[in-house]
SETI-791709 format. One record per residue (C-alpha): residue number from 1; x, y, z. Coordinates in steps of 0.2 Angstrom, whole numbers, plus 5000, padded with zeros to 4 digits. Example, Ala and Ser with C-alpha at 12.3 -4.5 7.8 and 13.67 -1.06 7.14 Angstrom:
[atom 1 [5062 4978 5039]],
[atom 2 [5068 4995 5036]],
This chain:
[atom 1 [5016 4917 4958]],
[atom 2 [5029 4904 4965]],
[atom 3 [5043 4896 4955]],
[atom 4 [5055 4883 4960]],
[atom 5 [5074 4887 4963]],
[atom 6 [5079 4879 4947]],
[atom 7 [5091 4887 4935]],
[atom 8 [5077 4891 4923]],
[atom 9 [5066 4899 4936]],
[atom 10 [5079 4910 4945]],
[atom 11 [5086 4916 4928]],
[atom 12 [5067 4921 4923]],
[atom 13 [5066 4929 4940]],
[atom 14 [5082 4939 4937]],
[atom 15 [5074 4948 4922]],
[atom 16 [5057 4950 4927]],
[atom 17 [5053 4970 4930]],
[atom 18 [5037 4980 4933]],
[atom 19 [5036 4982 4914]],
[atom 20 [5039 4964 4909]],
[atom 21 [5032 4953 4923]],
[atom 22 [5028 4939 4910]],
[atom 23 [5047 4937 4906]],
[atom 24 [5049 4919 4902]],
[atom 25 [5068 4917 4903]],
[atom 26 [5084 4927 4905]],
[atom 27 [5091 4939 4893]],
[atom 28 [5109 4935 4888]],
[atom 29 [5120 4951 4884]],
[atom 30 [5127 4952 4867]],
[atom 31 [5144 4954 4874]],
[atom 32 [5143 4937 4884]],
[atom 33 [5159 4928 4883]],
[atom 34 [5151 4911 4879]],
[atom 35 [5133 4904 4879]],
[atom 36 [5127 4900 4897]],
[atom 37 [5128 4882 4902]],
[atom 38 [5112 4873 4908]],
[atom 39 [5114 4868 4927]],
[atom 40 [5107 4850 4929]],
[atom 41 [5094 4847 4942]],
[atom 42 [5096 4837 4958]],
[atom 43 [5086 4821 4955]],
[atom 44 [5070 4818 4966]],
[atom 45 [5074 4833 4978]],
[atom 46 [5063 4847 4979]],
[atom 47 [5072 4863 4979]],
[atom 48 [5066 4878 4989]],
[atom 49 [5053 4890 4983]],
[atom 50 [5057 4907 4975]],
[atom 51 [5045 4921 4972]],
[atom 52 [5050 4929 4957]],
[atom 53 [5042 4945 4961]],
[atom 54 [5055 4947 4975]],
[atom 55 [5069 4951 4963]],
[atom 56 [5060 4962 4951]],
[atom 57 [5058 4981 4953]],
[atom 58 [5042 4985 4963]],
[atom 59 [5027 4980 4954]],
[atom 60 [5019 4998 4954]],
[atom 61 [5002 5000 4945]],
[atom 62 [4994 5017 4941]],
[atom 63 [4974 5015 4941]],
[atom 64 [4964 5026 4929]],
[atom 65 [4962 5038 4943]],
[atom 66 [4980 5041 4946]],
[atom 67 [4981 5032 4962]],
[atom 68 [4997 5021 4963]],
[atom 69 [4996 5002 4969]],
[atom 70 [5012 4992 4974]],
[atom 71 [5008 4974 4973]],
[atom 72 [5012 4962 4988]],
[atom 73 [5027 4950 4986]],
[atom 74 [5038 4941 4998]],
[atom 75 [5027 4944 5014]],
[atom 76 [5023 4962 5009]],
[atom 77 [5006 4970 5010]],
[atom 78 [4997 4978 4996]],
[atom 79 [5002 4997 4997]],
[atom 80 [4992 5011 4990]],
[atom 81 [4999 5029 4988]],
[atom 82 [4984 5040 4983]],
[atom 83 [4986 5053 4969]],
[atom 84 [4989 5071 4976]],
[atom 85 [4974 5079 4983]],
[atom 86 [4963 5062 4983]],
[atom 87 [4951 5059 4997]],
[atom 88 [4947 5042 4991]],
[atom 89 [4946 5025 5002]],
[atom 90 [4947 5009 4992]],
[atom 91 [4938 4992 4991]],
[atom 92 [4951 4978 4988]],
[atom 93 [4945 4960 4982]],
[atom 94 [4957 4946 4979]],
[atom 95 [4953 4930 4971]],
[atom 96 [4964 4918 4961]],
[atom 97 [4976 4929 4950]],
[atom 98 [4965 4945 4952]],
[atom 99 [4967 4959 4964]],
[atom 100 [4954 4973 4961]],
[atom 101 [4958 4990 4970]],
[atom 102 [4943 5001 4967]],
[atom 103 [4944 5019 4973]],
[atom 104 [4928 5026 4982]],
[atom 105 [4929 5042 4970]],
[atom 106 [4922 5031 4956]],
[atom 107 [4914 5016 4965]],
[atom 108 [4897 5022 4960]],
[atom 109 [4901 5020 4942]],
[atom 110 [4908 5003 4943]],
[atom 111 [4899 4994 4929]],
[atom 112 [4900 5008 4917]],
[atom 113 [4919 5008 4923]],
[atom 114 [4923 4989 4920]],
[atom 115 [4931 4980 4935]],
[atom 116 [4946 4976 4923]],
[atom 117 [4951 4994 4924]],
[atom 118 [4955 4990 4943]],
[atom 119 [4963 4973 4941]],
[atom 120 [4980 4978 4948]],
[atom 121 [4988 4961 4944]],
[atom 122 [4982 4961 4926]],
[atom 123 [4987 4979 4923]],
[atom 124 [5004 4975 4929]],
[atom 125 [5008 4967 4912]],
[atom 126 [5007 4984 4904]],
[atom 127 [5009 4997 4918]],
[atom 128 [5014 5012 4906]],
[atom 129 [5000 5010 4893]],
[atom 130 [4984 5001 4896]],
[atom 131 [4973 4997 4881]],
[atom 132 [4954 5001 4884]],
[atom 133 [4939 5001 4874]],
[atom 134 [4925 5016 4876]],
[atom 135 [4907 5015 4873]],
[atom 136 [4898 5032 4871]],
[atom 137 [4880 5036 4875]],
[atom 138 [4878 5043 4857]],
[atom 139 [4887 5046 4842]],
[atom 140 [4887 5065 4846]],
[atom 141 [4897 5063 4862]],
[atom 142 [4914 5072 4862]],
[atom 143 [4928 5061 4859]],
[atom 144 [4938 5067 4875]],
[atom 145 [4936 5054 4889]],
[atom 146 [4944 5058 4906]],
[atom 147 [4958 5046 4910]],
[atom 148 [4959 5039 4893]],
[atom 149 [4970 5045 4878]],
[atom 150 [4958 5041 4863]],
[atom 151 [4967 5033 4848]],
[atom 152 [4952 5029 4836]],
[atom 153 [4933 5032 4836]],
[atom 154 [4920 5024 4825]],
[atom 155 [4902 5029 4829]],
[atom 156 [4899 5025 4847]],
[atom 157 [4914 5015 4850]],
[atom 158 [4932 5021 4853]],
[atom 159 [4949 5013 4857]],
[atom 160 [4962 5021 4868]],
[atom 161 [4976 5019 4882]],
[atom 162 [4977 5024 4900]],
[atom 163 [4994 5033 4901]],
[atom 164 [5002 5042 4916]],
[atom 165 [4997 5059 4908]],
[atom 166 [4979 5054 4906]],
[atom 167 [4977 5047 4923]],
[atom 168 [4985 5062 4931]],
[atom 169 [4972 5072 4922]],
[atom 170 [4957 5062 4928]],
[atom 171 [4965 5063 4946]],
[atom 172 [4964 5082 4945]],
[atom 173 [4947 5082 4938]],
[atom 174 [4941 5071 4952]],
[atom 175 [4947 5083 4965]],
[atom 176 [4934 5097 4961]],
[atom 177 [4920 5086 4951]],
[atom 178 [4909 5070 4954]],
[atom 179 [4914 5055 4944]],
[atom 180 [4896 5056 4937]],
[atom 181 [4899 5073 4930]],
[atom 182 [4916 5068 4924]],
[atom 183 [4911 5054 4915]],
[atom 184 [4894 5061 4908]],
[atom 185 [4891 5054 4890]],
[atom 186 [4902 5038 4893]],
[atom 187 [4892 5022 4893]],
[atom 188 [4906 5011 4897]],
[atom 189 [4925 5008 4898]],
[atom 190 [4933 4991 4899]],
[atom 191 [4951 4984 4898]],
[atom 192 [4944 4967 4900]],
[atom 193 [4948 4951 4888]],
[atom 194 [4932 4941 4883]],
[atom 195 [4924 4932 4896]],
[atom 196 [4924 4913 4896]],
[atom 197 [4908 4906 4901]],
[atom 198 [4906 4889 4911]],
[atom 199 [4896 4875 4904]],
[atom 200 [4887 4869 4919]],
[atom 201 [4868 4874 4923]],
[atom 202 [4867 4891 4929]],
[atom 203 [4853 4900 4939]],
[atom 204 [4850 4919 4939]],
[atom 205 [4850 4926 4956]],
[atom 206 [4844 4944 4961]],
[atom 207 [4854 4952 4975]],
[atom 208 [4845 4966 4983]],
[atom 209 [4856 4978 4993]],
[atom 210 [4845 4988 5006]],
[atom 211 [4848 5001 5019]],
[atom 212 [4837 5012 5031]],
[atom 213 [4819 5009 5029]],
[atom 214 [4822 4996 5015]],
[atom 215 [4829 5009 5004]],
[atom 216 [4840 5003 4989]],
[atom 217 [4859 5005 4991]],
[atom 218 [4872 5005 4977]],
[atom 219 [4887 4995 4979]],
[atom 220 [4899 4980 4973]],
[atom 221 [4892 4963 4976]],
[atom 222 [4902 4947 4977]],
[atom 223 [4895 4929 4977]],
[atom 224 [4908 4915 4980]],
[atom 225 [4904 4896 4979]],
[atom 226 [4910 4890 4996]],
[atom 227 [4908 4872 4990]],
[atom 228 [4921 4874 4977]],
[atom 229 [4926 4892 4971]],
[atom 230 [4932 4885 4954]],
[atom 231 [4914 4884 4950]],
[atom 232 [4911 4903 4953]],
[atom 233 [4917 4918 4961]],
[atom 234 [4905 4931 4953]],
[atom 235 [4904 4951 4954]],
[atom 236 [4889 4961 4952]],
[atom 237 [4885 4980 4953]],
[atom 238 [4869 4984 4963]],
[atom 239 [4861 4998 4952]],
[atom 240 [4845 5004 4960]],
[atom 241 [4850 4993 4975]],
[atom 242 [4849 4977 4964]],
[atom 243 [4861 4965 4955]],
[atom 244 [4859 4951 4944]],
[atom 245 [4871 4937 4943]],
[atom 246 [4872 4919 4936]],
[atom 247 [4879 4906 4946]],
[atom 248 [4877 4887 4947]],
[atom 249 [4869 4879 4962]],
[atom 250 [4878 4877 4979]],
[atom 251 [4882 4886 4994]],
[atom 252 [4887 4904 4993]],
[atom 253 [4895 4917 5003]],
[atom 254 [4886 4934 4998]],
[atom 255 [4895 4950 5002]],
[atom 256 [4894 4968 4997]],
[atom 257 [4906 4983 4998]],
[atom 258 [4897 5001 4999]],
[atom 259 [4899 5018 5004]],
[atom 260 [4907 5034 4998]],
[atom 261 [4922 5045 5001]],
[atom 262 [4918 5047 5018]],
[atom 263 [4912 5030 5024]],
[atom 264 [4917 5012 5019]],
[atom 265 [4905 4997 5023]],
[atom 266 [4906 4978 5021]],
[atom 267 [4891 4966 5024]],
[atom 268 [4894 4948 5025]],
[atom 269 [4882 4933 5023]],
[atom 270 [4892 4918 5026]],
[atom 271 [4881 4905 5020]],
[atom 272 [4867 4905 5007]],
[atom 273 [4860 4891 4997]],
[atom 274 [4857 4893 4979]],
[atom 275 [4846 4878 4972]],
[atom 276 [4837 4889 4957]],
[atom 277 [4832 4906 4952]],
[atom 278 [4829 4916 4967]],
[atom 279 [4833 4933 4977]],
[atom 280 [4846 4935 4991]],
[atom 281 [4845 4951 5002]],
[atom 282 [4859 4960 5010]],
[atom 283 [4855 4973 5023]],
[atom 284 [4868 4986 5025]],
[atom 285 [4861 4990 5042]],
[atom 286 [4869 4974 5048]],
[atom 287 [4886 4984 5046]],
[atom 288 [4885 4991 5064]],
[atom 289 [4903 4988 5071]],
[atom 290 [4917 4999 5070]],
[atom 291 [4935 4997 5075]],
[atom 292 [4942 5007 5089]],
[atom 293 [4960 5012 5091]],
[atom 294 [4969 5022 5104]],
[atom 295 [4988 5026 5102]],
[atom 296 [5000 5032 5115]],
[atom 297 [5002 5049 5105]],
[atom 298 [4988 5056 5095]],
[atom 299 [4985 5054 5077]],
[atom 300 [4973 5061 5064]],
[atom 301 [4982 5056 5048]],
[atom 302 [4975 5037 5050]],
[atom 303 [4975 5022 5037]],
[atom 304 [4965 5007 5040]],
[atom 305 [4963 4990 5033]],
[atom 306 [4949 4977 5036]],
[atom 307 [4951 4961 5027]],
[atom 308 [4939 4945 5027]],
[atom 309 [4946 4929 5019]],
[atom 310 [4936 4914 5014]],
[atom 311 [4942 4897 5009]],
[atom 312 [4930 4884 5001]],
[atom 313 [4927 4868 5008]],
[atom 314 [4938 4859 4996]],
[atom 315 [4953 4870 4999]],
[atom 316 [4952 4874 4980]],
[atom 317 [4950 4893 4981]],
[atom 318 [4951 4908 4992]],
[atom 319 [4942 4925 4991]],
[atom 320 [4947 4940 5001]],
[atom 321 [4937 4956 5004]],
[atom 322 [4945 4971 5011]],
[atom 323 [4943 4990 5014]],
[atom 324 [4957 5003 5015]],
[atom 325 [4951 5018 5024]],
[atom 326 [4961 5035 5024]],
[atom 327 [4960 5050 5034]],
[atom 328 [4949 5044 5049]],
[atom 329 [4939 5032 5038]],
[atom 330 [4936 5018 5050]],
[atom 331 [4926 5004 5041]],
[atom 332 [4910 4998 5046]],
[atom 333 [4906 4980 5045]],
[atom 334 [4894 4966 5049]],
[atom 335 [4900 4954 5062]],
[atom 336 [4902 4936 5059]],
[atom 337 [4901 4925 5074]],
[atom 338 [4912 4910 5077]],
[atom 339 [4903 4894 5071]],
[atom 340 [4892 4902 5058]],
[atom 341 [4903 4896 5044]],
[atom 342 [4899 4879 5038]],
[atom 343 [4907 4876 5022]],
[atom 344 [4925 4880 5022]],
[atom 345 [4933 4893 5034]],
[atom 346 [4932 4912 5037]],
[atom 347 [4946 4923 5045]],
[atom 348 [4948 4941 5047]],
[atom 349 [4961 4954 5051]],
[atom 350 [4962 4972 5055]],
[atom 351 [4978 4984 5052]],
[atom 352 [4980 5002 5057]],
[atom 353 [4992 5015 5053]],
[atom 354 [4991 5031 5061]],
[atom 355 [5002 5047 5056]],
[atom 356 [5006 5062 5068]],
[atom 357 [4992 5074 5071]],
[atom 358 [4991 5088 5059]],
[atom 359 [5003 5080 5046]],
[atom 360 [4995 5065 5038]],
[atom 361 [5004 5068 5021]],
[atom 362 [5022 5070 5029]],
[atom 363 [5022 5062 5046]],
[atom 364 [5037 5064 5058]],
[atom 365 [5030 5048 5067]],
[atom 366 [5019 5033 5062]],
[atom 367 [5010 5018 5071]],
[atom 368 [5008 5002 5063]],
[atom 369 [4996 4989 5072]],
[atom 370 [4988 4973 5067]],
[atom 371 [4977 4959 5075]],
[atom 372 [4969 4944 5067]],
[atom 373 [4954 4935 5071]],
[atom 374 [4953 4917 5066]],
[atom 375 [4936 4908 5062]],
[atom 376 [4926 4925 5065]],
[atom 377 [4924 4943 5061]],
[atom 378 [4921 4949 5078]],
[atom 379 [4908 4962 5085]],
[atom 380 [4922 4972 5093]],
[atom 381 [4940 4977 5087]],
[atom 382 [4949 4986 5100]],
[atom 383 [4967 4992 5100]],
[atom 384 [4975 5000 5114]],
[atom 385 [4993 4997 5115]],
[atom 386 [5005 5003 5129]],
[atom 387 [5022 5010 5124]],
[atom 388 [5030 4994 5130]],
[atom 389 [5020 4984 5118]],
[atom 390 [5029 4993 5103]],
[atom 391 [5044 4992 5093]],
[atom 392 [5052 5008 5089]],
[atom 393 [5062 5012 5073]],
[atom 394 [5069 5030 5068]],
[atom 395 [5071 5030 5049]],
[atom 396 [5082 5044 5041]],
[atom 397 [5081 5046 5022]],
[atom 398 [5093 5053 5010]],
[atom 399 [5091 5055 4992]],
[atom 400 [5093 5065 4975]],
[atom 401 [5078 5076 4976]],
[atom 402 [5086 5091 4982]],
[atom 403 [5093 5093 4964]],
[atom 404 [5080 5084 4954]],
[atom 405 [5065 5093 4962]],
[atom 406 [5056 5077 4963]],
[atom 407 [5048 5071 4980]],
[atom 408 [5054 5054 4987]],
[atom 409 [5042 5040 4990]],
[atom 410 [5041 5032 5007]],
[atom 411 [5032 5015 5009]],
[atom 412 [5028 5007 5026]],
[atom 413 [5018 4992 5029]],
[atom 414 [5012 4979 5042]],
[atom 415 [5008 4960 5038]],
[atom 416 [4998 4949 5049]],
[atom 417 [5002 4930 5051]],
[atom 418 [4987 4927 5039]],
[atom 419 [4996 4936 5025]],
[atom 420 [4985 4952 5025]],
[atom 421 [4989 4969 5030]],
[atom 422 [4991 4986 5024]],
[atom 423 [5005 4997 5017]],
[atom 424 [5004 5016 5013]],
[atom 425 [5016 5026 5002]],
[atom 426 [5020 5044 5006]],
[atom 427 [5028 5058 4994]],
[atom 428 [5041 5066 5005]],
[atom 429 [5055 5079 5002]],
[atom 430 [5072 5073 5009]],
[atom 431 [5082 5073 5019]],
[atom 432 [5069 5069 5032]],
[atom 433 [5066 5058 5047]],
[atom 434 [5052 5048 5053]],
[atom 435 [5049 5037 5069]],
[atom 436 [5039 5021 5067]],
[atom 437 [5031 5011 5081]],
[atom 438 [5025 4994 5077]],
[atom 439 [5015 4981 5087]],
[atom 440 [5000 4969 5087]],
[atom 441 [4997 4950 5088]],
[atom 442 [5013 4938 5089]],
[atom 443 [5019 4935 5072]],
[atom 444 [5015 4952 5064]],
[atom 445 [5029 4958 5053]],
[atom 446 [5033 4976 5046]],
[atom 447 [5042 4981 5031]],
[atom 448 [5048 4997 5022]],
[atom 449 [5054 5004 5006]],
[atom 450 [5061 5020 4999]],
[atom 451 [5062 5028 4982]],
[atom 452 [5074 5042 4982]],
[atom 453 [5066 5050 4967]],
[atom 454 [5048 5048 4961]],
[atom 455 [5038 5058 4949]],
[atom 456 [5020 5056 4951]],
[atom 457 [5016 5065 4934]],
[atom 458 [5027 5053 4923]],
[atom 459 [5027 5038 4935]],
[atom 460 [5045 5036 4935]],
[atom 461 [5058 5033 4950]],
[atom 462 [5075 5029 4953]],
[atom 463 [5086 5023 4968]],
[atom 464 [5074 5010 4974]],
[atom 465 [5078 5001 4991]],
[atom 466 [5068 4989 5002]],
[atom 467 [5071 4980 5018]],
[atom 468 [5066 4963 5023]],
[atom 469 [5050 4960 5032]],
[atom 470 [5055 4959 5050]],
[atom 471 [5045 4953 5065]],
[atom 472 [5039 4965 5079]],
[atom 473 [5050 4964 5095]],
[atom 474 [5040 4974 5108]],
[atom 475 [5050 4985 5119]],
[atom 476 [5065 4986 5107]],
[atom 477 [5072 5002 5097]],
[atom 478 [5084 5005 5083]],
[atom 479 [5088 5017 5069]],
[atom 480 [5089 5015 5050]],
[atom 481 [5098 5026 5038]],
[atom 482 [5092 5024 5019]],
[atom 483 [5101 5028 5003]],
[atom 484 [5119 5032 5011]],
[atom 485 [5131 5032 4997]],
[atom 486 [5142 5025 4989]],
[atom 487 [5130 5011 4982]],
[atom 488 [5137 4993 4978]],
[atom 489 [5129 4977 4975]],
[atom 490 [5122 4967 4991]],
[atom 491 [5122 4948 4995]],
[atom 492 [5104 4943 5002]],
[atom 493 [5104 4936 5019]],
[atom 494 [5092 4922 5023]],
[atom 495 [5076 4928 5033]],
[atom 496 [5061 4920 5040]],
[atom 497 [5051 4925 5025]],
[atom 498 [5064 4921 5012]],
[atom 499 [5076 4908 5020]],
[atom 500 [5086 4906 5004]],
[atom 501 [5104 4909 5006]],
[atom 502 [5112 4923 4996]],
[atom 503 [5129 4914 4993]],
[atom 504 [5129 4896 4998]],
[atom 505 [5137 4879 4993]],
[atom 506 [5130 4862 4995]],
[atom 507 [5134 4845 4987]],
[atom 508 [5143 4853 4972]],
[atom 509 [5129 4866 4969]],
[atom 510 [5129 4885 4970]],
[atom 511 [5116 4896 4974]],
[atom 512 [5118 4915 4972]],
[atom 513 [5105 4929 4976]],
[atom 514 [5113 4946 4974]],
[atom 515 [5101 4961 4971]],
[atom 516 [5108 4975 4961]],
[atom 517 [5114 4987 4975]],
[atom 518 [5113 4992 4993]],
[atom 519 [5115 5008 5003]],
[atom 520 [5128 5001 5017]],
[atom 521 [5114 4995 5028]],
[atom 522 [5116 4975 5028]],
[atom 523 [5097 4973 5029]],
[atom 524 [5093 4984 5014]],
[atom 525 [5095 4979 4996]],
[atom 526 [5089 4988 4980]],
[atom 527 [5085 4985 4962]],
[atom 528 [5087 4995 4946]],
[atom 529 [5072 4997 4936]],
[atom 530 [5080 4992 4919]],
[atom 531 [5089 4974 4920]],
[atom 532 [5100 4979 4905]],
[atom 533 [5109 4991 4917]],
[atom 534 [5116 4976 4926]],
[atom 535 [5128 4963 4919]],
[atom 536 [5136 4948 4928]],
[atom 537 [5145 4931 4925]],
[atom 538 [5149 4916 4936]],
[atom 539 [5165 4906 4930]],
[atom 540 [5177 4893 4936]],
[atom 541 [5194 4887 4930]],
[atom 542 [5192 4899 4916]],
[atom 543 [5176 4892 4911]],
[atom 544 [5160 4904 4911]],
[atom 545 [5146 4893 4918]],
[atom 546 [5133 4908 4917]],
[atom 547 [5132 4926 4911]],
[atom 548 [5117 4937 4910]],
[atom 549 [5109 4953 4915]],
[atom 550 [5097 4959 4930]],
[atom 551 [5099 4954 4947]],
[atom 552 [5111 4940 4950]],
[atom 553 [5099 4926 4954]],
[atom 554 [5106 4908 4950]],
[atom 555 [5107 4891 4955]],
[atom 556 [5120 4880 4946]],
[atom 557 [5131 4865 4948]],
[atom 558 [5149 4867 4949]],
[atom 559 [5161 4856 4938]],
[atom 560 [5173 4845 4946]],
[atom 561 [5189 4852 4953]],
[atom 562 [5196 4864 4965]],
[atom 563 [5197 4880 4956]],
[atom 564 [5189 4895 4965]],
[atom 565 [5173 4902 4959]],
[atom 566 [5174 4920 4951]],
[atom 567 [5159 4931 4951]],
[atom 568 [5159 4947 4941]],
[atom 569 [5145 4960 4942]],
[atom 570 [5143 4977 4934]],
[atom 571 [5128 4989 4938]],
[atom 572 [5125 5006 4931]],
[atom 573 [5112 5015 4943]],
[atom 574 [5101 5028 4935]],
[atom 575 [5099 5044 4946]],
[atom 576 [5086 5057 4942]],
[atom 577 [5095 5074 4943]],
[atom 578 [5112 5066 4944]],
[atom 579 [5124 5057 4932]],
[atom 580 [5124 5038 4932]],
[atom 581 [5135 5029 4944]],
[atom 582 [5143 5012 4940]],
[atom 583 [5150 5000 4951]],
[atom 584 [5161 4985 4945]],
[atom 585 [5164 4971 4958]],
[atom 586 [5174 4955 4955]],
[atom 587 [5175 4941 4968]],
[atom 588 [5186 4926 4968]],
[atom 589 [5182 4913 4982]],
[atom 590 [5189 4896 4986]],
[atom 591 [5177 4883 4982]],
[atom 592 [5179 4876 5000]],
[atom 593 [5163 4879 5009]],
[atom 594 [5162 4890 5025]],
[atom 595 [5151 4890 5040]],
[atom 596 [5134 4881 5041]],
[atom 597 [5120 4894 5039]],
[atom 598 [5106 4891 5052]],
[atom 599 [5089 4893 5045]],
[atom 600 [5094 4893 5027]],
[atom 601 [5087 4883 5013]],
[atom 602 [5100 4874 5003]],
[atom 603 [5101 4874 4984]],
[atom 604 [5093 4857 4983]],
[atom 605 [5082 4859 4998]],
[atom 606 [5092 4846 5009]],
[atom 607 [5104 4852 5023]],
[atom 608 [5117 4857 5028]],
[atom 609 [5119 4874 5019]],
[atom 610 [5136 4882 5020]],
[atom 611 [5141 4899 5016]],
[atom 612 [5152 4904 5001]],
[atom 613 [5163 4918 5009]],
[atom 614 [5162 4933 4997]],
[atom 615 [5168 4949 5004]],
[atom 616 [5155 4963 5004]],
[atom 617 [5163 4981 5006]],
[atom 618 [5152 4993 5015]],
[atom 619 [5155 5011 5017]],
[atom 620 [5152 5025 5028]],
[atom 621 [5158 5042 5021]],
[atom 622 [5152 5060 5024]],
[atom 623 [5143 5061 5008]],
[atom 624 [5129 5074 5008]],
[atom 625 [5111 5072 5002]],
[atom 626 [5116 5079 4985]],
[atom 627 [5130 5066 4982]],
[atom 628 [5144 5078 4987]],
[atom 629 [5158 5080 5000]],
[atom 630 [5166 5096 5003]],
[atom 631 [5184 5100 5001]],
[atom 632 [5196 5096 5015]],
[atom 633 [5201 5082 5026]],
[atom 634 [5188 5068 5031]],
[atom 635 [5187 5053 5041]],
[atom 636 [5176 5038 5034]],
[atom 637 [5173 5020 5039]],
[atom 638 [5176 5005 5028]],
[atom 639 [5170 4987 5032]],
[atom 640 [5175 4972 5022]],
[atom 641 [5161 4960 5028]],
[atom 642 [5164 4941 5024]],
[atom 643 [5147 4934 5020]],
[atom 644 [5142 4924 5035]],
[atom 645 [5159 4920 5039]],
[atom 646 [5171 4925 5053]],
[atom 647 [5187 4927 5043]],
[atom 648 [5199 4942 5045]],
[atom 649 [5205 4954 5031]],
[atom 650 [5223 4951 5029]],
[atom 651 [5227 4965 5015]],
[atom 652 [5218 4981 5009]],
[atom 653 [5221 4994 4996]],
[atom 654 [5210 5009 4994]],
[atom 655 [5212 5023 4981]],
[atom 656 [5203 5038 4975]],
[atom 657 [5204 5048 4959]],
[atom 658 [5195 5064 4954]],
[atom 659 [5189 5066 4935]],
[atom 660 [5202 5059 4924]],
[atom 661 [5217 5061 4936]],
[atom 662 [5228 5048 4943]],
[atom 663 [5224 5036 4957]],
[atom 664 [5230 5041 4974]],
[atom 665 [5231 5030 4989]],
[atom 666 [5218 5033 5003]],
[atom 667 [5228 5030 5020]],
[atom 668 [5219 5020 5033]],
[atom 669 [5221 5011 5049]],
[atom 670 [5213 4995 5056]],
[atom 671 [5200 4996 5070]],
[atom 672 [5195 4978 5069]],
[atom 673 [5196 4962 5060]],
[atom 674 [5186 4968 5046]],
[atom 675 [5184 4987 5050]],
[atom 676 [5196 5002 5045]],
[atom 677 [5195 5020 5047]],
[atom 678 [5199 5030 5031]],
[atom 679 [5208 5047 5030]],
[atom 680 [5200 5055 5014]],
[atom 681 [5207 5070 5006]],
[atom 682 [5195 5080 4994]],
[atom 683 [5203 5094 4983]],
[atom 684 [5195 5111 4981]],
[atom 685 [5191 5107 4964]],
[atom 686 [5190 5092 4952]],
[atom 687 [5178 5080 4943]],
[atom 688 [5168 5067 4950]],
[atom 689 [5177 5054 4963]],
[atom 690 [5180 5037 4958]],
[atom 691 [5184 5025 4973]],
[atom 692 [5193 5007 4972]],
[atom 693 [5195 4995 4985]],
[atom 694 [5204 4978 4984]],
[atom 695 [5205 4966 4999]],
[atom 696 [5210 4948 5004]],
[atom 697 [5204 4938 5019]],
[atom 698 [5212 4924 5029]],
[atom 699 [5202 4910 5019]],
[atom 700 [5210 4917 5002]],
[atom 701 [5194 4926 4996]],
[atom 702 [5197 4941 4986]],
[atom 703 [5186 4957 4981]],
[atom 704 [5189 4971 4969]],
[atom 705 [5177 4985 4968]],
[atom 706 [5177 5001 4958]],
[atom 707 [5163 5014 4960]],
[atom 708 [5162 5029 4947]],
[atom 709 [5154 5045 4953]],
[atom 710 [5155 5039 4971]],
[atom 711 [5154 5057 4975]],
[atom 712 [5156 5074 4968]],
[atom 713 [5166 5090 4976]],
[atom 714 [5154 5101 4984]],
[atom 715 [5155 5119 4976]],
């Protein structure tokens, strides 16, 4: 979903969370000083587009099987984290507002298990409890249904909900039993809303799916009208090798996804004419091609994605068919030669992720490779990169799991210029390190995310951080450190995928994009899972222009005058296994615009876009993975970074206190125009530390930031 950067859109984006994606507007805290003032729009000028999902907590959906799907957004690929012990691969179908992710463990039961149970985008509206309807084979069938918590039963019909606990129970059952035996006695389960039927003439088409010797094959069949997909994108289930669907006349792409937990296959017939009732035949033996990958170091924990995208002749619709394979499950597919498509267009892409040999669940190194094939699905896909073709990034992860006893969730992904790709999540114990090598076609980007504590059983997490998607630069290397404390709000820097400036002025308008917190890496930013834990306001000359909760995302017109802009922000971070930490920040910034920001979109869509020089403190202190510093004398680093500006810090005060004790000064020495070395004394005992920083720069911009529970004293 795309929204324009108007005041209404960005305020709606600011309160959108994984639990409430359909939020229509901002929530104003009861303590607001005054009602927000609506910002007028710039007449006849199109402002830049903003993806609302970018500023929400990650849209994670837990399927009935327990597998976790993280939906794509802001250039990110769809990411799948399998339930512990799962051996499934996945079929992925994207069309319109629907993204179906079907685990191979239950693919033979699609039909009995309605596709609505696997529509990740629809399920995202209620990720904690998905209402379902269950139909039994008979009235004597027991009421217990794996994966569903039954709330009411009448005869052969029952209603219930899919919850984290019920999906976890099904995931465990599928480790040792087949789906057919687990769902014995269940005729059907659906989460679907009533189907809307078209009014134009329809024709019944039999689709026969056959294999060796003409034997029937079961699978998921998809017919898409390639004249105009608004007429039909229809799904069917080949039971006994045959599916029956009703479609209007026209040209169609017919495809089928088939296989089991060891093999995934895709067969595509790009052009078929339907002019009346008839039969289409798809032969799975045409799926003869299999990708081949060689990496500089050996891997056996592999994750693969083959994606075929079709756009209709009128550019009115698109369909994407994909397969996600795990643990060596390279997909089989039928090639589509260049020129075979007459109506519309077809493109394909292949992505590969390979983990260190012998450690697929917790790799110490990972490869990310991707390649695209415009106009065809080639007969040969071969990836064989040299070390010099790859970019190397060494990630170090810190978190709260050593005290919460919960694993962290590490997510990495590769995205191709076509927008397709693959992301994979790993459950890991921290602290830990992982080296990632990335490569592929020009234009390939990579992204990472980290949740310091994630409980698969209850589907809850805390301390979520993400990075911007980044282009692959072959032959380069760098390191990243995740979740180094203390945390604080960050100001979004414009990137190729999201070029909106995080704090900029233009023609009397102000845009602000300030996600909830950061971990002191300027390319990372984080979001709390509950917008009510964040409160902020924007004012000038004593007049409050806006006040709200959630990530600070706003676009507003400033009144006439020269009074500075005042931004106040308060964030309370929930940490599983630790007490909450609260960060309060106040910026006061002259209204005079600073340097031009190359590549950034301005608030009104017209250049030049100039930075608002807000001061952003970043810290590097010897705080351990449990959030503690040992007693004694420590050296730390403080950087007061002017946002996209070259000003110098002219005054600084740093103070610390332990528990309810007095504030004491932290000595420092200047090491550069914006950097300082801190001399931190930690007592042998005392309560949690609060840290306070106050600074001014040569452009008269000021910042004051106080962090409670910045660290504790190690026992």
